[in-house]
Residue frames relative to the residue before (quaternion, step in Angstrom):
aa qw qx qy qz dx dy dz
M 1.0000 0.0000 0.0000 0.0000 0.00 0.00 0.00
R 0.6434 0.5237 -0.3241 0.4547 3.56 0.98 -0.82
A 0.6383 0.5277 -0.3262 0.4557 3.57 1.03 -0.78
L 0.6342 0.5223 -0.3328 0.4630 3.61 0.99 -0.77
W 0.6571 0.5155 -0.3083 0.4555 3.58 0.95 -0.89
M 0.6750 0.4839 -0.2979 0.4706 3.56 0.89 -0.93
G 0.6271 0.5458 -0.3471 0.4341 3.58 1.01 -0.73
A 0.6538 0.5033 -0.3172 0.4676 3.58 0.98 -0.78
L 0.6438 0.5316 -0.3263 0.4432 3.58 0.98 -0.80
L 0.7526 0.4256 -0.2046 0.4588 3.54 1.01 -0.82
L 0.3224 0.7947 -0.4772 0.1916 3.57 1.24 0.07
C 0.8265 0.0959 -0.0277 0.5540 3.60 0.80 -0.93
A 0.1680 0.7906 -0.5660 0.1623 3.59 0.96 0.75
P 0.5963 -0.6333 0.3464 0.3512 3.60 -0.86 0.95
G 0.7133 0.4180 -0.2740 0.4914 3.59 1.00 -0.67
C 0.7792 0.2713 -0.1317 0.5494 3.57 1.24 -0.14
L 0.0112 0.8266 -0.5603 0.0524 3.54 0.68 1.09
S 0.1305 -0.7894 0.5967 0.0614 3.55 -1.03 0.81
G 0.1795 -0.8218 0.5349 0.0792 3.56 -0.80 1.00
A 0.2094 0.8074 -0.5315 0.1474 3.58 1.09 0.51
R 0.0366 -0.8028 0.5950 -0.0065 3.59 -0.77 1.06
N 0.1306 -0.8298 0.5291 0.1202 3.57 1.07 -0.74
L 0.4795 0.6568 -0.4264 0.3961 3.55 1.00 0.93
G 0.2974 -0.6922 0.6201 0.2188 3.49 -1.33 0.45
A 0.6384 -0.5436 0.3815 0.3891 3.56 -1.28 0.06
A 0.5929 0.5871 -0.3700 0.4086 3.62 1.13 -0.55
T 0.3515 -0.7544 0.5178 0.1982 3.58 -0.72 1.06
T 0.5639 -0.5958 0.4599 0.3399 3.55 -1.26 0.53
P 0.4810 -0.6906 0.4481 0.3017 3.65 -0.75 0.94
V 0.6097 -0.5408 0.4345 0.3834 3.56 -1.23 0.53
G 0.7907 0.2869 -0.2296 0.4897 3.56 -0.94 0.94
T 0.6659 0.4672 -0.2984 0.4992 3.58 1.29 -0.06
T 0.1338 -0.7587 0.6337 0.0697 3.54 -1.08 0.83
E 0.1329 -0.7975 0.5866 0.0475 3.56 -0.84 1.02
V 0.0869 -0.7748 0.6257 0.0245 3.58 -1.00 0.89
G 0.0274 -0.8245 0.5649 -0.0184 3.55 -0.94 0.88
V 0.2371 -0.7210 0.6318 0.1575 3.50 -1.34 0.43
S 0.0633 -0.8146 0.5765 -0.0126 3.57 -0.73 1.11
V 0.0739 -0.7346 0.6695 0.0820 3.51 -1.26 0.58
N 0.0437 -0.8101 0.5841 -0.0262 3.56 -0.52 1.23
T 0.2506 -0.7175 0.6247 0.1796 3.55 -1.12 0.69
I 0.1763 -0.8130 0.5528 0.0490 3.55 -0.62 1.20
A 0.1981 -0.7494 0.6214 0.1140 3.56 -0.99 0.91
F 0.1095 0.8109 -0.5584 0.1368 3.59 -0.66 1.08
E 0.5408 -0.5973 0.4871 0.3369 3.52 -1.39 0.22
R 0.0271 0.7727 -0.6329 0.0397 3.56 -0.91 0.96
G 0.7788 -0.0619 -0.0125 0.6241 3.55 -0.13 1.30
R 0.7468 -0.3261 0.2706 0.5126 3.56 -0.72 -1.11
E 0.6499 0.5137 -0.3056 0.4694 3.56 1.26 0.14
R 0.4447 -0.6331 0.5532 0.3088 3.53 -1.35 0.27
A 0.0987 -0.7890 0.6052 0.0374 3.57 -1.00 0.82
Y 0.1782 -0.7689 0.6098 0.0717 3.55 -1.23 0.63
L 0.0855 0.8075 -0.5736 0.1076 3.54 -0.63 1.15
P 0.4597 -0.6670 0.5042 0.2994 3.62 -1.10 0.61
N 0.0775 -0.7926 0.6036 0.0379 3.55 -1.18 0.56
P 0.2262 -0.7937 0.5493 0.1309 3.66 -0.47 1.13
E 0.0555 -0.7943 0.6048 0.0126 3.57 -1.14 0.68
L 0.2161 -0.6913 0.6627 0.1901 3.50 -1.37 0.39
T 0.0641 -0.8052 0.5895 0.0072 3.57 -0.88 0.93
F 0.0204 -0.7872 0.6158 0.0270 3.56 -1.22 0.46
R 0.0519 -0.7573 0.6499 0.0383 3.55 -1.27 0.56
K 0.0747 -0.7835 0.6161 0.0297 3.55 -1.14 0.72
G 0.4288 -0.7059 0.5068 0.2469 3.55 -0.83 1.03
A 0.1181 -0.8324 0.5409 0.0229 3.57 -0.72 1.09
G 0.8014 0.0066 0.0183 0.5978 3.58 1.16 -0.47
E 0.7392 -0.4206 0.2757 0.4480 3.54 -1.28 0.08
N 0.8187 0.2094 -0.0745 0.5295 3.57 1.01 -0.82
W 0.7772 0.2934 -0.2024 0.5186 3.62 1.10 0.32
D 0.0983 -0.7628 0.6349 0.0732 3.52 -1.33 0.43
W 0.2344 -0.7494 0.5900 0.1879 3.57 -1.29 -0.04
G 0.1452 0.7979 -0.5730 0.1180 3.55 -1.19 0.43
G 0.1842 -0.7888 0.5762 0.1093 3.53 -1.25 -0.34
R 0.2902 -0.7155 0.5984 0.2139 3.50 -1.39 -0.16
L 0.1780 -0.7945 0.5795 0.0362 3.53 -1.05 0.88
T 0.0438 -0.7581 0.6500 0.0282 3.55 -1.01 0.92
L 0.7567 -0.3860 0.2530 0.4631 3.59 -1.26 -0.07
L 0.8278 0.1733 -0.0535 0.5309 3.59 0.99 -0.79
G 0.7793 0.2982 -0.1927 0.5164 3.59 1.04 0.50
L 0.1450 -0.7680 0.6206 0.0632 3.51 -1.33 0.44
E 0.0360 -0.7749 0.6310 0.0123 3.55 -1.05 0.86
L 0.0887 -0.7843 0.6135 0.0258 3.57 -0.98 0.92
G 0.1367 0.8051 -0.5691 0.0967 3.55 -1.08 0.63
T 0.3682 -0.6853 0.5766 0.2496 3.52 -1.37 0.03
R 0.1949 -0.7499 0.6176 0.1350 3.55 -1.33 0.26
H 0.0921 -0.8236 0.5595 -0.0123 3.57 -0.67 1.14
R 0.3202 -0.7539 0.5457 0.1771 3.56 -0.70 1.11
L 0.2290 -0.8025 0.5426 0.0952 3.55 -0.67 1.15
M 0.8062 -0.0347 0.0715 0.5863 3.56 1.06 -0.76
E 0.0284 0.7704 -0.6369 0.0078 3.55 -1.11 0.72
R 0.1964 0.7448 -0.6063 0.1977 3.52 -0.52 1.26
S 0.4372 -0.7539 0.4228 0.2485 3.53 -0.16 1.34
P 0.5889 -0.2368 -0.7727 -0.0042 1.51 -1.76 1.85
W 0.5322 0.6672 -0.3770 0.3598 3.62 1.26 0.28
T 0.0095 0.7467 -0.6647 -0.0249 3.54 -1.27 0.62
V 0.0867 -0.7935 0.6021 0.0188 3.58 -0.94 0.95
S 0.0331 0.7965 -0.6004 0.0624 3.56 -0.89 1.00
V 0.2180 -0.7220 0.6302 0.1845 3.53 -1.36 0.23
A 0.1242 -0.8169 0.5633 0.0046 3.58 -0.92 0.98
P 0.1085 -0.7933 0.5973 0.0463 3.63 -0.17 1.24
S 0.0025 0.8070 -0.5896 0.0334 3.59 -1.11 0.65
A 0.1096 -0.7552 0.6414 0.0795 3.53 -1.37 0.38
G 0.0064 0.8260 -0.5622 0.0402 3.57 -0.97 0.82
V 0.1699 -0.7532 0.6252 0.1138 3.53 -1.29 0.41
W 0.0352 -0.8137 0.5775 -0.0566 3.56 -0.94 0.98
Y 0.2102 -0.7216 0.6398 0.1606 3.55 -1.23 0.57
V 0.0186 -0.8296 0.5530 -0.0757 3.55 -0.48 1.25
P 0.0952 -0.8508 0.5146 0.0469 3.63 0.14 1.20
V 0.7252 0.3471 -0.2370 0.5454 3.62 1.21 -0.25
T 0.2325 0.7577 -0.5707 0.2148 3.58 -0.37 1.28
N 0.6633 -0.4411 0.3871 0.4644 3.54 -1.31 -0.10
N 0.7676 0.2103 -0.1124 0.5949 3.55 1.10 -0.70
S 0.3111 -0.8071 0.4723 0.1695 3.59 -0.28 1.27
T 0.5918 0.5712 -0.3768 0.4261 3.61 1.25 -0.04
E 0.7023 0.4577 -0.2573 0.4807 3.62 1.24 0.02
P 0.1905 0.8317 -0.5105 0.1064 3.65 0.73 0.88
V 0.6833 0.4566 -0.2844 0.4937 3.62 1.18 -0.43
N 0.0070 -0.8186 0.5719 -0.0522 3.56 -0.69 1.13
F 0.0454 -0.7501 0.6594 0.0211 3.53 -1.08 0.90
R 0.0671 -0.8054 0.5889 0.0047 3.57 -0.91 0.97
L 0.0168 0.7797 -0.6241 0.0481 3.54 -1.05 0.86
G 0.3472 0.7438 -0.5168 0.2430 3.57 -0.82 0.93
A 0.3352 -0.7270 0.5621 0.2077 3.54 -1.27 -0.37
Q 0.1957 -0.7576 0.6146 0.0999 3.52 -1.30 0.52
T 0.2479 -0.7333 0.6141 0.1541 3.55 -1.02 0.86
L 0.1180 -0.8121 0.5713 0.0107 3.58 -0.79 1.07
V 0.0714 -0.7844 0.6159 0.0164 3.55 -1.01 0.89
D 0.1604 -0.7831 0.5978 0.0611 3.59 -0.73 1.12
Y 0.0445 -0.7407 0.6678 0.0591 3.52 -1.22 0.67
R 0.2300 -0.8042 0.5380 0.1048 3.58 -0.40 1.25
L 0.3135 -0.7656 0.5387 0.1595 3.56 -0.59 1.19
N 0.7447 -0.1749 0.1331 0.6301 3.55 1.13 -0.83
A 0.7810 -0.3528 0.2203 0.4659 3.58 -1.24 -0.21
R 0.7522 0.3910 -0.2138 0.4854 3.61 1.14 -0.53
W 0.7809 0.3399 -0.1660 0.4971 3.61 0.95 -0.81
T 0.0152 0.7837 -0.6197 0.0409 3.56 -1.03 0.94
L 0.2323 -0.7409 0.6147 0.1386 3.56 -1.03 0.87
T 0.0903 -0.7998 0.5930 0.0238 3.59 -1.00 0.85
G 0.0847 -0.7634 0.6388 0.0451 3.55 -0.99 0.95
G 0.0751 -0.8186 0.5692 0.0147 3.56 -1.01 0.75
A 0.0813 -0.7503 0.6528 0.0653 3.56 -1.25 0.59
S 0.0602 -0.8328 0.5500 -0.0200 3.58 -0.74 1.05
L 0.0796 -0.7455 0.6564 0.0837 3.52 -1.34 0.36
M 0.0156 -0.8163 0.5748 -0.0541 3.56 -0.51 1.25
G 0.1915 -0.7277 0.6435 0.1402 3.52 -1.21 0.65
A 0.0832 -0.8150 0.5734 0.0080 3.58 -0.99 0.80
F 0.1570 -0.7268 0.6601 0.1068 3.51 -1.24 0.71
A 0.0065 -0.7970 0.6028 -0.0378 3.58 -0.78 1.03
G 0.1816 0.8058 -0.5435 0.1494 3.56 -0.78 0.98
P 0.6503 -0.5128 0.3864 0.4060 3.57 -1.32 0.01
L 0.6921 -0.4717 0.3436 0.4248 3.57 -1.30 0.19
T 0.5775 0.6160 -0.3720 0.3855 3.60 1.18 -0.46
V 0.4635 0.6704 -0.4636 0.3475 3.62 1.24 -0.10
F 0.6279 0.5395 -0.3401 0.4462 3.60 1.16 -0.55
Q 0.6652 0.4380 -0.2945 0.5281 3.58 1.33 -0.16
G 0.5874 -0.6063 0.3525 0.4039 3.56 1.31 0.14
R 0.5751 0.5665 -0.3871 0.4454 3.61 1.26 0.19
L 0.1473 -0.8510 0.5037 0.0213 3.56 -0.41 1.27
A 0.3561 0.7395 -0.5063 0.2647 3.62 1.20 0.16
G 0.7879 0.2842 -0.2299 0.4956 3.56 -0.92 0.94
S 0.5248 0.6382 -0.4125 0.3836 3.60 1.25 0.07
H 0.1735 -0.7786 0.5972 0.0840 3.54 -1.24 0.51
L 0.2169 -0.7291 0.6328 0.1444 3.52 -1.24 0.65
M 0.0237 -0.8179 0.5741 -0.0280 3.56 -0.87 0.96
V 0.1979 -0.7262 0.6461 0.1266 3.50 -1.35 0.51
A 0.0324 -0.8246 0.5639 -0.0320 3.59 -0.84 0.96
P 0.1347 -0.7591 0.6330 0.0699 3.61 -0.37 1.20
G 0.0267 0.8202 -0.5698 0.0428 3.56 -1.10 0.59
G 0.1883 -0.7673 0.6010 0.1209 3.52 -1.35 0.12
S 0.0908 -0.7979 0.5951 0.0313 3.57 -1.19 0.51
L 0.1032 -0.7628 0.6348 0.0679 3.52 -1.32 0.43
G 0.0395 0.8234 -0.5619 0.0687 3.57 -0.78 1.01
V 0.1669 -0.7499 0.6277 0.1252 3.52 -1.35 0.27
A 0.1367 -0.7989 0.5839 0.0465 3.58 -0.91 0.95
Y 0.1357 -0.7658 0.6249 0.0683 3.52 -1.15 0.78
R 0.2959 -0.7656 0.5521 0.1468 3.57 -0.70 1.14
L 0.2824 -0.7904 0.5267 0.1345 3.58 -0.35 1.29
N 0.7370 -0.1561 0.0970 0.6504 3.54 1.16 -0.78
P 0.7526 -0.4190 0.2242 0.4557 3.65 -1.14 0.17
S 0.7818 0.3149 -0.1766 0.5084 3.64 1.10 -0.52
L 0.7252 0.3935 -0.2286 0.5167 3.61 1.23 0.07
E 0.0081 -0.8095 0.5845 -0.0545 3.57 -0.81 1.11
L 0.1737 -0.7416 0.6392 0.1062 3.54 -1.17 0.75
R 0.0346 -0.8192 0.5713 -0.0351 3.58 -0.72 1.11
A 0.1272 -0.7496 0.6451 0.0756 3.56 -1.06 0.87
E 0.0371 0.8166 -0.5710 0.0762 3.57 -0.89 0.92
G 0.0357 -0.7719 0.6338 0.0341 3.54 -1.18 0.65
G 0.0474 0.8209 -0.5670 0.0486 3.56 -1.11 0.56
I 0.2404 -0.7500 0.6005 0.1382 3.52 -1.37 0.15
E 0.1084 -0.7610 0.6344 0.0817 3.57 -1.22 0.60
L 0.2326 -0.7659 0.5910 0.1001 3.54 -1.18 0.75
P 0.1133 -0.8444 0.5203 0.0593 3.63 0.31 1.22
F 0.0830 -0.7779 0.6229 0.0082 3.54 -1.09 0.88
D 0.2988 -0.7508 0.5683 0.1550 3.56 -0.68 1.17
V 0.4760 -0.7023 0.4486 0.2809 3.59 -0.66 1.11
R 0.7415 0.3968 -0.2215 0.4936 3.60 1.02 -0.73
D 0.8127 0.3104 -0.1297 0.4757 3.58 0.82 -1.00
G 0.5858 -0.6135 0.3711 0.3779 3.59 1.21 -0.02
R 0.8142 -0.3158 0.2085 0.4403 3.52 -1.37 -0.25
R 0.1778 -0.7401 0.6375 0.1192 3.54 -1.19 0.74
Q 0.7021 -0.4854 0.3145 0.4155 3.55 -1.29 0.25
P 0.5143 -0.6247 0.4796 0.3395 3.62 -1.01 0.74
T 0.1486 -0.7690 0.6146 0.0939 3.56 -1.18 0.57
G 0.0927 -0.8064 0.5824 0.0437 3.56 -1.18 0.47
Y 0.1314 -0.7744 0.6130 0.0854 3.52 -1.33 0.14
A 0.0225 -0.7458 0.6635 0.0559 3.53 -1.36 0.33
G 0.1377 0.8285 -0.5300 0.1175 3.58 -0.91 0.78
L 0.3497 -0.6946 0.5929 0.2090 3.48 -1.46 0.14
T 0.0672 -0.7830 0.6177 0.0287 3.57 -1.08 0.78
L 0.1377 -0.7386 0.6544 0.0849 3.53 -1.03 0.89
R 0.0018 -0.8241 0.5620 -0.0711 3.56 -0.53 1.21
W 0.0311 -0.7932 0.6080 0.0116 3.55 -0.94 0.89
G 0.2508 -0.7923 0.5466 0.1029 3.54 -1.13 0.71
R 0.1419 -0.7662 0.6233 0.0661 3.51 -1.24 0.61
T 0.2174 -0.7792 0.5794 0.0996 3.56 -0.81 1.05
S 0.3834 -0.7314 0.5181 0.2226 3.56 -0.77 1.07
R 0.2466 -0.7557 0.5906 0.1389 3.55 -1.10 0.76
R 0.1946 -0.7955 0.5673 0.0864 3.54 -0.74 1.07
């Protein structure tokens, strides 16, 4: 239990940004709502050592149009919302872009002066469907992050940091039935502090079970 709690706290720590999305490029159809449960293991810097902790998530997606959907992910101390837009679909390929924004409270970090985190960025996703059940997904992301003390809510920005984090991911999905999918994904981010330079790379690996429900009118 303690490991789960610590993992949630460290999800978006400034020295250990995590870009786990557990998404494919195929958008959710209009009228369908998808809900998922994810468990990600996050690799991050803690002092001078590497640490590995699990992190549970709840995710959801809702089809909003022919080529786009919206959704988010929720952990114990943070929320991220975003959209996903299909740019191209030509069997067996699908390409999408997924912009997102999130806010997190992270009281346990390498630097205790940076508990407030805001993230904004986008991920490009490419699906390659092997057959009706198996799909490979590659992703490339670019995230910007603001990390600072609680005094940012009073307009005092001393001790704050701006960071940029390019990253990549690779996943595989297995369709158990038309409304149930199991996805495994791993990825890495390379955070760079605009003022202080490069920080330690971070990574993640996880499993997501996602099911969908189509509303009947």
